[in-house]
C-alpha positions in Angstrom: -16.6 0.8 16.1 -15.0 -1.8 13.6 -11.9 -1.6 14.5 -8.9 -3.2 11.4 -5.9 -3.7 11.8 -3.4 -3.5 8.5 0.0 -4.9 8.4 2.8 -3.3 5.9 5.9 -4.4 4.9 7.5 -0.6 5.4 6.8 2.9 5.2 5.7 3.6 1.5 3.2 1.5 1.7 1.6 2.2 5.1 2.0 6.3 3.8 -0.1 5.0 1.6 -2.3 2.6 2.7 -2.8 5.6 6.2 -4.4 8.3 3.2 -5.9 5.6 0.7 -8.2 5.4 4.7 -8.5 8.6 5.0 -10.2 9.1 1.2 -11.9 6.1 1.7 -14.0 5.6 4.8 -15.5 8.8 7.1 -11.6 10.9 7.8 -13.3 12.5 10.8 -14.6 9.8 12.5 -11.7 7.5 11.8 -8.4 6.8 14.1 -5.3 6.2 12.2 -2.3 5.1 14.3 0.5 3.5 13.1 2.9 1.8 15.3 6.8 0.9 13.8 9.0 -1.9 14.4 12.1 -1.4 14.4 14.9 -4.0 15.8 12.4 -6.3 18.4 10.9 -3.3 19.5 7.5 -0.8 18.9 7.9 3.0 18.0 4.6 4.1 17.8 3.8 7.0 15.4 0.2 9.5 15.3 -0.5 9.7 12.3 -4.2 10.9 12.4 -7.0 11.1 15.0 -10.0 13.3 16.2 -11.9 13.4 19.0 -15.5 13.1 17.6 -17.1 10.4 20.0 -19.4 8.6 18.0 -16.1 7.7 15.7 -16.8 4.1 13.1 -13.3 3.5 12.6 -10.2 2.9 14.1 -7.6 1.4 12.2 -3.6 0.0 13.2 -1.6 0.3 10.6 1.4 -1.7 11.9 5.0 -0.6 8.9 6.6 -4.0 10.0 10.3 -3.1 8.1 10.5 -5.9 5.4 7.8 -8.4 3.7 9.2 -11.4 5.3 7.4 -10.2 8.2 4.5 -9.0 7.6 2.9 -12.4 8.3 4.9 -13.2 11.7 4.1 -9.8 13.2 0.7 -10.7 12.2 0.7 -13.8 13.7 2.4 -12.7 16.8 0.0 -10.8 17.8 -2.8 -12.1 16.5 -4.6 -13.2 19.7 -3.5 -9.7 20.9 -5.8 -8.2 18.7 -8.5 -10.9 18.8 -9.0 -9.6 22.8 -8.3 -5.7 21.7 -12.1 -6.8 20.0 -10.9 -6.1 16.4 -12.7 -7.3 13.4 -10.5 -7.2 10.3 -6.7 -7.9 9.9 -5.2 -7.0 6.8 -1.7 -8.1 5.2 -0.1 -5.7 2.4 3.1 -6.5 1.2 5.3 -5.7 -2.4 5.8 -8.6 -4.5 9.0 -7.7 -6.2 12.2 -9.5 -3.8 14.9 -9.9 -5.5 16.4 -12.8 -2.5 13.1 -14.5 -2.9 14.0 -15.2 -7.3 17.6 -15.5 -6.1 16.7 -18.7 -4.1 14.3 -20.3 -7.0 10.8 -19.0 -5.6 8.2 -18.9 -7.7 6.0 -15.6 -6.6 2.8 -17.9 -8.0 3.3 -20.7 -5.1 4.6 -17.9 -3.2 0.7 -15.8 -2.9 -0.7 -19.3 -2.7 1.1 -20.1 0.3 1.0 -16.9 2.0 -1.9 -17.1 4.1 -1.2 -20.5 4.8 -1.6 -20.9 8.6 -2.9 -18.4 9.9 -6.2 -17.8 12.3 -9.4 -16.9 10.9 -11.6 -15.9 14.8 -10.7 -12.9 13.2 -10.9 -12.5 8.9 -7.6 -11.8 7.9 -6.0 -12.0 4.4 -2.0 -10.6 3.0 -2.8 -9.3 0.2 0.2 -8.9 -2.6 0.8 -5.3 -3.8 2.0 -6.4 -8.4 5.5 -5.9 -8.3 6.3 -3.5 -5.8 3.1 -0.2 -4.2 4.8 2.1 -6.9 3.3 0.4 -9.7 -0.2 1.8 -9.0 2.0 5.9 -7.9 2.6 4.8 -11.6 -1.1 4.0 -12.7 -2.6 7.8 -12.0 -2.0 9.5 -14.6 -3.4 12.1 -13.2 -0.5 13.0 -11.2 2.3 13.6 -13.7 1.1 17.1 -14.1 1.3 18.2 -10.8 5.2 16.1 -10.3 6.2 18.4 -13.3 4.2 20.1 -15.7 6.7 19.4 -18.8 5.6 15.4 -17.4 3.8 14.3 -20.9 1.6 11.0 -21.6 4.3 10.4 -24.5 7.3 10.5 -21.8 5.6 8.3 -19.3 4.7 5.7 -21.8 7.9 5.4 -22.7 9.5 4.9 -20.4 7.1 2.3 -18.9 6.8 0.4 -21.9 3.6 0.7 -21.6 0.1 2.7 -21.9 -0.2 2.8 -18.5 -3.5 5.2 -18.8 -4.7 1.5 -20.5 -2.2 -1.5 -19.9 -1.2 -3.1 -17.0 1.2 -1.8 -14.4 1.7 -5.1 -12.4 3.8 -5.7 -15.9 6.7 -3.7 -15.0 9.1 -6.0 -12.9 11.1 -2.8 -10.5 8.3 0.0 -10.7 10.8 2.0 -8.4 12.8 2.7 -10.7 11.0 3.4 -13.5 8.6 6.0 -11.4 12.3 7.5 -10.6 12.7 7.4 -14.6 10.3 9.3 -15.0 10.5 12.0 -12.6 13.9 12.1 -13.4 12.8 13.3 -17.3 10.6 15.1 -16.3 12.8 17.9 -14.4 12.4 16.2 -10.8 16.5 16.6 -10.1 15.4 13.5 -7.1 13.3 11.2 -8.9 12.2 9.2 -6.8 12.9 7.4 -3.9 11.9 5.6 -0.4 12.2 8.7 2.0 9.7 9.2 3.8 9.4 13.0 2.3 9.3 12.0 -1.4 7.4 9.2 -0.3 4.8 11.5 1.2 5.3 14.4 -1.6 4.0 11.9 -4.7 1.1 9.8 -2.6 -0.2 14.0 -1.8 -0.3 14.4 -5.5 -2.6 10.8 -6.3 -6.1 11.4 -7.7 -7.8 8.7 -4.8 -10.7 9.0 -7.0 -9.3 8.3 -10.1 -7.0 5.2 -8.0 -10.4 3.6 -7.2 -13.0 4.4 -10.6 -10.2 4.1 -13.0 -7.2 2.5 -12.2 -8.4 -0.8 -9.9 -10.2 -1.2 -13.4 -6.7 -2.8 -15.0 -4.7 -3.5 -12.5 -6.0 -6.9 -10.3 -3.6 -6.6 -7.1 -5.1 -3.6 -6.2 -8.5 -4.2 -6.8 -8.3 -7.6 -5.0 -7.4 -4.8 -1.6 -10.0 -2.1 -2.5 -12.4 -5.0 -2.6 -11.6 -6.1 0.9 -11.7 -2.3 1.9 -15.7 -1.9 0.6 -16.5 -4.7 2.2 -15.4 -2.7 5.9 -17.7 0.4 5.3 -20.5 0.4 6.6 
């Protein structure tokens, strides 16, 4: 059994990664446990599990609470994960961070330095969603009709400012805001937010087959993450 830890910056990423794991791996032979870090203590949430004895994978998803905690939580838990037999540690956080921009911290330098100082007895790497995980949602063009039958690609592309079926959605500065505007234009009164119910509803409408085969080809950051998961599939 492969034991894999995934440290994510927040609830949105935890929900998305959990569903992606179910889609990419054999769900009947995969355990997923989510731990949420809250004010110096961990709240354990069982997201999905199986009683099948011949499980192939066991995933621990650690919701760190914000992007600045991903690296530190990997380091804090590294020795225990090593002792527990984990074979891979993956980090995921958004690149969009207004506070870093205010401080004049360069995005490219931040990305380059993020993995410096992390041990590699367990293969470990932190990946980025550029600019936000919602950029990947925007790129998944088949889900809009599930959000609203009146939500055409003309409306989507007009608000996004690009052709989301052809262009790289990483160029969108603040994907969460764009996604909210798109959904509202389609008649979804509450639009999009980081609310748990909203995120779960949106993720349930995403076509992961399309994400895996098409979206990755035009979104470098998503392709890098998927390549990592591809290497773990037996």
